C-alpha positions in Angstrom: 2.5 -8.5 10.7 5.4 -8.8 8.4 6.3 -10.8 5.3 9.7 -11.1 3.6 9.4 -10.5 -0.1 12.1 -10.3 -2.8 12.5 -6.5 -2.4 12.5 -6.5 1.4 10.2 -6.7 4.4 6.6 -5.6 3.9 4.3 -4.8 6.9 0.6 -5.5 6.6 -2.5 -5.9 8.7 -4.9 -8.8 8.3 -8.3 -9.0 10.0 -8.5 -12.7 9.4 -11.6 -14.7 9.2 -13.3 -16.8 6.5 -15.2 -13.9 4.8 -14.5 -12.5 1.3 -11.0 -11.3 0.9 -10.4 -7.6 0.2 -6.8 -6.3 -0.4 -6.4 -2.5 -0.1 -3.6 -0.6 -1.9 -2.6 2.9 -0.8 -0.9 5.8 -2.7 2.4 7.6 -2.7 3.7 9.0 0.6 1.0 6.9 2.4 0.8 3.7 4.4 -1.8 1.1 5.1 -3.4 3.2 7.8 -5.1 5.2 5.0 -7.7 2.4 5.0 -8.3 2.1 8.8 -11.7 3.7 8.8 -13.0 1.7 5.8 -11.7 -1.6 7.2 -13.4 -0.8 10.5 -16.7 -0.6 8.7 -16.3 -3.9 6.8 -17.5 -6.5 9.3 -17.5 -10.1 8.0 -14.8 -9.5 5.4 -11.1 -10.5 5.6 -9.3 -7.2 5.0 -5.6 -7.4 4.1 -3.7 -4.1 3.9 0.0 -4.0 3.0 2.2 -1.0 3.4 4.1 -0.8 0.1 7.5 1.0 -0.4 5.9 4.3 -1.5 7.5 6.6 1.0 5.7 6.0 4.3 7.1 2.5 4.8 9.1 1.8 7.9 11.4 -1.0 6.6 13.9 0.1 3.9 14.0 -2.0 0.8 17.1 -3.8 -0.4 19.4 -1.4 -2.3 18.9 -3.3 -5.6 15.1 -3.4 -5.3 13.0 -2.5 -8.4 11.0 0.5 -7.1 9.5 1.5 -10.5 5.7 1.3 -10.6 5.8 -2.1 -12.5 8.3 -3.3 -9.9 6.0 -2.4 -7.0 3.0 -3.9 -8.9 5.0 -7.1 -9.2 5.7 -6.9 -5.5 2.0 -6.7 -4.8 1.4 -9.8 -6.9 4.2 -11.5 -4.9 2.4 -10.5 -1.7 -0.9 -12.1 -2.9 1.0 -15.3 -3.7 2.9 -15.4 -0.5 -0.2 -15.1 1.6 -2.0 -17.4 -0.9 -4.9 -15.1 -1.3 -7.6 -16.2 -3.8 -10.8 -14.7 -5.2 -9.5 -11.3 -4.1 -11.3 -8.0 -4.4 -8.4 -5.6 -5.0 -9.1 -1.9 -4.1 -6.8 1.0 -4.9 -6.9 4.7 -4.5 -4.5 7.5 -5.7 -1.2 5.8 -6.8 -2.6 2.6 -5.5 -5.2 2.7 -8.2 -2.4 3.1 -10.8 -0.7 0.0 -9.4 -4.1 -1.9 -9.6 -4.4 -0.8 -13.3 -1.0 -2.3 -14.1 -2.1 -5.6 -12.5 -5.4 -5.5 -14.5 -3.5 -4.9 -17.7 -1.5 -8.1 -17.0 -4.6 -10.1 -16.0 -3.6 -10.9 -12.5 -5.0 -14.4 -11.7 -5.8 -14.2 -8.0 -8.1 -11.1 -8.4 -11.8 -11.6 -9.2 -13.0 -8.1 -8.6 -11.5 -4.6 -8.6 -12.4 -1.3 -7.0 -10.7 1.8 -8.5 -11.3 4.8 -6.3 -10.2 8.3 -7.4 -6.8 7.5 -8.9 -4.0 8.3 -11.4 -5.1 7.4 -14.9 -4.4 8.1 -18.6 -2.2 11.2 -18.9 -2.8 12.4 -15.4 0.6 11.1 -14.2 2.0 12.7 -12.2 -1.4 13.8 -11.0 -2.2 17.4 -10.2 0.0 19.9 -8.3 0.8 17.4 -5.7 2.2 14.8 -8.1 4.1 17.3 -10.2 5.7 18.8 -7.1 6.7 15.4 -5.8 8.2 14.4 -9.1 10.3 17.6 -9.1 11.6 17.0 -5.6 12.6 13.5 -6.7 15.3 15.1 -8.8 17.0 16.2 -5.5 19.6 14.0 -3.7 18.0 12.0 -0.8 19.6 14.4 1.6 18.2 17.5 0.0 14.9 15.8 -0.5 14.8 15.2 3.3 15.5 18.8 4.0 12.7 19.9 1.6 10.3 17.5 3.2 11.1 18.9 6.7 8.6 21.7 5.9 5.8 19.0 6.0 6.1 19.0 9.8 4.0 22.2 9.6 0.2 21.7 9.2 0.0 24.9 7.1 2.4 23.3 4.6 0.7 19.9 4.6 -2.6 21.7 3.8 -1.2 23.4 0.7 -2.4 22.3 -2.8 1.1 21.2 -3.6 1.1 18.8 -0.6 -2.0 17.0 0.8 -4.4 20.0 0.8 -6.3 18.9 -2.3 -6.1 15.2 -1.5 -8.1 15.1 1.7 -10.6 17.4 3.4 -10.4 15.7 6.8 -7.3 13.6 7.0 -4.5 15.8 8.3 -3.8 13.7 11.4 -3.1 10.7 9.1 -0.8 12.7 6.7 1.2 14.0 9.7 2.1 10.3 10.6 2.8 9.3 7.0 5.8 11.6 6.6 7.5 10.5 9.9 9.6 7.6 8.4 11.1 9.6 5.6 11.9 12.5 7.9 13.8 10.2 10.3 15.3 7.5 8.2 17.9 8.1 5.4 17.2 4.7 3.8 13.5 5.5 3.5 14.4 8.8 1.8 16.6 6.8 -0.6 13.7 4.5 -1.4 11.3 7.4 -1.9 13.6 9.3 -4.2 14.1 6.0 -6.1 10.3 5.6 -6.5 9.9 9.2 -7.7 12.7 9.1 -10.2 11.6 5.7 -11.7 8.0 7.0 -12.0 9.1 10.3 -13.7 11.0 8.2 -16.2 7.8 6.5 -17.4 5.3 9.3 -18.0 3.1 7.3 -20.4 2.8 4.1 -18.4 -0.9 4.5 -17.5 -1.8 5.4 -21.1 -0.2 2.1 -22.2 -2.0 0.2 -19.4 -5.3 1.8 -20.5 -5.0 0.3 -23.9 -5.1 -3.2 -22.3 -7.9 -2.5 -19.8 -10.7 -3.6 -22.2 -9.3 -7.1 -21.9 -10.0 -7.2 -18.1 -13.4 -9.1 -18.1 -14.0 -9.2 -14.3 -16.3 -6.8 -12.4 -14.9 -3.4 -11.6 -16.4 -0.7 -9.4 -15.1 2.8 -10.2 -15.7 5.1 -7.3 -14.8 8.8 -7.8 -15.0 11.8 -5.6 -17.2 14.3 -7.3 -15.2 17.2 -5.8 -11.9 15.8 -6.8 -9.3 18.5 -7.6 -6.4 16.2 -8.4 -8.0 13.2 -10.3 -10.4 14.6 -13.0 -13.9 13.2 -12.5 -14.2 12.6 -16.3 -11.4 10.0 -15.8 -13.7 7.9 -13.8 -16.2 7.9 -16.7 -13.4 7.1 -19.2 -12.2 4.2 -17.1 -15.7 2.8 -16.7 -16.3 3.0 -20.4 -13.1 1.0 -21.1 -14.1 -1.9 -18.8 -16.5 -4.6 -20.0 -18.0 -5.0 -16.5 -17.4 -1.5 -15.1 -19.8 0.5 -13.0 -19.3 4.1 -11.9 -20.4 5.6 -8.5 -19.7 9.2 -7.6 -19.3 10.2 -3.9 -19.9 13.7 -2.7 -18.1 15.7 0.0 -14.7 14.2 -0.6 -11.4 14.9 -2.2 -9.2 12.2 -3.7 -8.6 10.2 -0.5 -12.1 8.7 -0.1 -10.9 6.3 2.7 -10.2 9.4 4.8 -13.0 11.7 3.8 -15.8 9.2 3.4 -14.7 5.9 4.9 -18.1 4.5 5.9 -19.6 5.3 2.5 -16.7 3.7 0.7 -16.9 0.6 2.9 -20.6 0.2 2.1 -19.9 0.4 -1.6 -17.0 -2.1 -1.4 -19.0 -4.4 0.8 -22.1 -4.5 -1.4 -19.9 -4.9 -4.5 -17.8 -7.7 -3.1 -20.8 -9.6 -1.6 -22.7 -9.2 -4.9 
């Protein structure tokens, strides 16, 4: 499915049905397929998964589109409005969790519950070796950025700590597909460099958002990978402590990308939280 928003065309999947609505938000250099395993385990829920312009999207954005994190967060709000989604459980992981925090800080009206899975928070932005490497490559021209990213065709490179190696234990097949659009489309490379440069220009954005999180009075489930090597586990504790209705659950045998490493476990947690 597709929807035309102010920044451009956004692809999304929607399982439909009358059940509780869960909207899933992916991270940088990922698309909505990140959540396929989790969605498959959520029978009875309406699962809506947009692919945002974070580097693995297939439709270039308009040249004047605001691709800063606040701009993409606003695009996510616009997406909820265009699909008229109400009483939403909003779930984000990795950079998707950062976008969700920005919406929480602004008190987004259509969201009644939030799931923050291992994600950028506080001063961990850019997060880990992966994030720092990406932000450095964002200083390159789109053409040179594309040449650099050609190395990601090799599994050995994708599994390095500076790439996806510390983000997922089991998800290399997905990561191989995520990089295809930027390797083949100049406009996608332009968008991706734009995202990276805008993010690098706002290093304190999540610290500022954290100051407003105590004002978010709706239930929040914080799910953190206990073996996370990119998102510090203590950040899960700190986020939970800020939130009036926060609850923390740790998940074993997973790196940051819980939807790839522990999709069924994450689905069970989200399902129970949303139904409850």
